[in-house]
N, CA, C and O atoms as CSV, one atom per row, in Angstrom:
chain,resi,resn,atom,element,x,y,z
A,1,UNK,N,N,-33.799,4.836,9.635
A,1,UNK,CA,C,-32.840,4.138,10.191
A,1,UNK,C,C,-32.030,3.477,8.852
A,1,UNK,O,O,-30.818,3.262,8.872
A,2,UNK,N,N,-32.747,3.243,7.893
A,2,UNK,CA,C,-32.053,2.839,6.742
A,2,UNK,C,C,-30.995,3.873,6.105
A,2,UNK,O,O,-29.971,3.458,5.564
A,3,UNK,N,N,-31.306,5.268,6.202
A,3,UNK,CA,C,-30.507,6.107,5.606
A,3,UNK,C,C,-29.203,6.159,6.658
A,3,UNK,O,O,-28.108,6.369,6.137
A,4,UNK,N,N,-29.259,5.982,8.085
A,4,UNK,CA,C,-28.040,5.919,8.875
A,4,UNK,C,C,-27.275,4.724,8.458
A,4,UNK,O,O,-26.048,4.798,8.512
A,5,UNK,N,N,-27.806,3.689,8.069
A,5,UNK,CA,C,-27.129,2.306,7.699
A,5,UNK,C,C,-26.346,2.865,6.671
A,5,UNK,O,O,-25.132,2.918,6.864
A,6,UNK,N,N,-26.874,3.347,5.477
A,6,UNK,CA,C,-26.250,3.855,4.268
A,6,UNK,C,C,-24.926,4.784,4.479
A,6,UNK,O,O,-23.839,4.619,3.926
A,7,UNK,N,N,-25.247,5.705,5.325
A,7,UNK,CA,C,-24.317,6.633,5.780
A,7,UNK,C,C,-23.143,5.954,6.361
A,7,UNK,O,O,-22.017,6.233,5.949
A,8,UNK,N,N,-23.350,4.993,7.386
A,8,UNK,CA,C,-22.352,4.302,8.127
A,8,UNK,C,C,-21.459,3.382,6.744
A,8,UNK,O,O,-20.234,3.454,6.654
A,9,UNK,N,N,-22.234,2.631,5.843
A,9,UNK,CA,C,-21.506,2.012,4.750
A,9,UNK,C,C,-20.790,2.712,4.031
A,9,UNK,O,O,-19.858,2.151,3.456
A,10,UNK,N,N,-20.985,4.052,3.853
A,10,UNK,CA,C,-20.147,5.018,2.839
A,10,UNK,C,C,-19.026,5.372,3.815
A,10,UNK,O,O,-17.887,5.225,3.371
A,11,UNK,N,N,-19.148,5.791,5.003
A,11,UNK,CA,C,-17.877,6.120,5.727
A,11,UNK,C,C,-17.045,4.955,5.730
A,11,UNK,O,O,-15.860,5.116,5.439
A,12,UNK,N,N,-17.499,3.707,6.034
A,12,UNK,CA,C,-16.665,2.489,6.025
A,12,UNK,C,C,-15.898,2.364,4.718
A,12,UNK,O,O,-14.682,2.173,4.690
A,13,UNK,N,N,-16.596,2.471,3.729
A,13,UNK,CA,C,-16.096,2.435,2.408
A,13,UNK,C,C,-15.094,3.304,2.115
A,13,UNK,O,O,-14.119,2.923,1.468
A,14,UNK,N,N,-15.230,4.724,2.608
A,14,UNK,CA,C,-14.023,5.445,2.459
A,14,UNK,C,C,-12.837,5.081,3.409
A,14,UNK,O,O,-11.662,5.123,3.045
A,15,UNK,N,N,-13.165,4.795,4.399
A,15,UNK,CA,C,-12.143,4.373,5.420
A,15,UNK,C,C,-11.249,3.072,4.772
A,15,UNK,O,O,-10.019,3.026,4.769
A,16,UNK,N,N,-12.091,2.106,4.267
A,16,UNK,CA,C,-11.437,1.042,3.419
A,16,UNK,C,C,-10.468,1.528,2.314
A,16,UNK,O,O,-9.362,1.020,2.130
A,17,UNK,N,N,-10.955,2.510,1.625
A,17,UNK,CA,C,-10.171,2.811,0.505
A,17,UNK,C,C,-8.816,3.595,0.807
A,17,UNK,O,O,-7.815,3.589,0.091
A,18,UNK,N,N,-8.996,4.304,2.075
A,18,UNK,CA,C,-8.035,5.116,2.632
A,18,UNK,C,C,-6.855,3.864,3.005
A,18,UNK,O,O,-5.670,3.890,2.674
A,19,UNK,N,N,-7.393,3.029,3.609
A,19,UNK,CA,C,-6.380,1.901,4.028
A,19,UNK,C,C,-5.741,1.080,2.799
A,19,UNK,O,O,-4.549,0.775,2.840
A,20,UNK,N,N,-6.500,0.752,1.776
A,20,UNK,CA,C,-5.855,0.332,0.630
A,20,UNK,C,C,-4.998,1.208,0.093
A,20,UNK,O,O,-3.894,0.762,-0.219
A,21,UNK,N,N,-5.199,2.226,-0.074
A,21,UNK,CA,C,-4.173,3.227,-0.562
A,21,UNK,C,C,-2.919,3.301,0.283
A,21,UNK,O,O,-1.784,3.193,-0.181
A,22,UNK,N,N,-3.180,3.474,1.437
A,22,UNK,CA,C,-1.887,3.258,2.412
A,22,UNK,C,C,-1.198,2.230,2.156
A,22,UNK,O,O,0.016,2.320,1.968
A,23,UNK,N,N,-1.990,0.836,2.092
A,23,UNK,CA,C,-1.369,-0.467,1.969
A,23,UNK,C,C,-0.452,-0.524,0.842
A,23,UNK,O,O,0.670,-1.025,0.914
A,24,UNK,N,N,-1.078,0.129,-0.458
A,24,UNK,CA,C,-0.580,0.211,-1.813
A,24,UNK,C,C,0.847,1.001,-1.696
A,24,UNK,O,O,1.914,0.556,-2.118
A,25,UNK,N,N,0.673,2.176,-1.085
A,25,UNK,CA,C,1.913,2.929,-0.861
A,25,UNK,C,C,3.085,2.200,-0.281
A,25,UNK,O,O,4.243,2.185,-0.698
A,26,UNK,N,N,2.519,1.544,0.855
A,26,UNK,CA,C,3.720,0.792,1.657
A,26,UNK,C,C,4.370,-0.418,0.857
A,26,UNK,O,O,5.574,-0.675,0.870
A,27,UNK,N,N,3.477,-1.066,0.215
A,27,UNK,CA,C,4.055,-1.906,-0.891
A,27,UNK,C,C,5.107,-1.356,-1.913
A,27,UNK,O,O,6.069,-2.010,-2.316
A,28,UNK,N,N,4.789,-0.011,-2.301
A,28,UNK,CA,C,5.690,0.356,-3.347
A,28,UNK,C,C,7.037,0.688,-2.734
A,28,UNK,O,O,8.181,0.527,-3.158
A,29,UNK,N,N,6.536,1.224,-1.556
A,29,UNK,CA,C,8.086,1.620,-0.560
A,29,UNK,C,C,8.905,0.140,-0.587
A,29,UNK,O,O,10.006,0.010,-1.121
A,30,UNK,N,N,8.342,-0.693,-0.074
A,30,UNK,CA,C,9.018,-2.135,0.243
A,30,UNK,C,C,9.747,-2.611,-1.105
A,30,UNK,O,O,10.908,-3.020,-1.149
A,31,UNK,N,N,8.873,-2.490,-2.201
A,31,UNK,CA,C,9.389,-2.948,-3.589
A,31,UNK,C,C,10.574,-2.111,-3.917
A,31,UNK,O,O,11.543,-2.687,-4.412
A,32,UNK,N,N,10.622,-0.919,-3.723
A,32,UNK,CA,C,11.791,0.012,-4.232
A,32,UNK,C,C,13.028,-0.577,-3.299
A,32,UNK,O,O,14.160,-0.870,-3.685
A,33,UNK,N,N,12.474,-0.668,-1.935
A,33,UNK,CA,C,13.725,-1.250,-1.179
A,33,UNK,C,C,14.335,-2.382,-1.700
A,33,UNK,O,O,15.564,-2.389,-1.762
A,34,UNK,N,N,13.599,-3.494,-2.148
A,34,UNK,CA,C,13.969,-4.668,-2.636
A,34,UNK,C,C,14.840,-4.356,-3.877
A,34,UNK,O,O,15.961,-4.826,-4.070
A,35,UNK,N,N,14.161,-3.477,-4.717
A,35,UNK,CA,C,14.948,-3.199,-5.868
A,35,UNK,C,C,16.474,-2.744,-5.615
A,35,UNK,O,O,17.420,-3.294,-6.179
A,36,UNK,N,N,16.582,-1.879,-4.875
A,36,UNK,CA,C,17.855,-1.112,-4.389
A,36,UNK,C,C,18.754,-2.290,-3.883
A,36,UNK,O,O,19.909,-2.321,-4.307
A,37,UNK,N,N,18.266,-3.417,-2.877
A,37,UNK,CA,C,18.975,-4.353,-2.449
A,37,UNK,C,C,19.520,-5.178,-3.538
A,37,UNK,O,O,20.701,-5.483,-3.702
A,38,UNK,N,N,18.559,-5.485,-4.225
A,38,UNK,CA,C,18.923,-6.179,-5.744
A,38,UNK,C,C,20.053,-5.747,-6.352
A,38,UNK,O,O,21.023,-6.469,-6.584
A,39,UNK,N,N,19.962,-4.567,-6.625
A,39,UNK,CA,C,21.093,-3.781,-7.432
A,39,UNK,C,C,22.172,-3.953,-6.671
A,39,UNK,O,O,23.140,-4.544,-7.150
A,40,UNK,N,N,22.199,-3.449,-5.295
A,40,UNK,CA,C,23.466,-3.638,-4.443
A,40,UNK,C,C,24.260,-5.057,-4.664
A,40,UNK,O,O,25.479,-5.125,-4.825
A,41,UNK,N,N,23.439,-6.086,-4.646
A,41,UNK,CA,C,23.861,-7.379,-4.615
A,41,UNK,C,C,24.528,-7.601,-5.917
A,41,UNK,O,O,25.624,-8.153,-6.012
A,42,UNK,N,N,23.856,-7.166,-6.894
A,42,UNK,CA,C,24.299,-7.424,-8.426
A,42,UNK,C,C,25.667,-6.716,-8.545
A,42,UNK,O,O,26.586,-7.308,-9.111
A,43,UNK,N,N,25.846,-5.487,-8.043
A,43,UNK,CA,C,27.138,-4.841,-8.212
A,43,UNK,C,C,28.234,-5.447,-7.477
A,43,UNK,O,O,29.393,-5.326,-7.875
A,44,UNK,N,N,27.904,-6.154,-6.326
A,44,UNK,CA,C,28.827,-6.774,-5.499
A,44,UNK,C,C,29.156,-8.096,-6.058
A,44,UNK,O,O,30.323,-8.471,-5.949
A,45,UNK,N,N,28.221,-8.923,-6.693
A,45,UNK,CA,C,28.520,-10.009,-7.456
A,45,UNK,C,C,29.382,-9.898,-8.685
A,45,UNK,O,O,30.288,-10.691,-8.941
A,46,UNK,N,N,29.038,-8.839,-9.449
A,46,UNK,CA,C,29.755,-8.788,-10.760
A,46,UNK,C,C,30.931,-7.820,-10.712
A,46,UNK,O,O,31.271,-7.180,-11.707
A,47,UNK,N,N,31.518,-7.730,-9.583
A,47,UNK,CA,C,32.816,-6.746,-9.449
A,47,UNK,C,C,33.920,-7.397,-10.130
A,47,UNK,O,O,35.024,-6.856,-10.173
């Protein structure tokens, strides 16, 4: 039974790592969008 619990923990850890990776990628995408928005605003302000 203990082996089964260890197996489940490993699978859960893998799942959590995948979710963290997806969250990280989503964050990067959002930051790039913010960067482009700021750039456009700067161009508009400093025309």
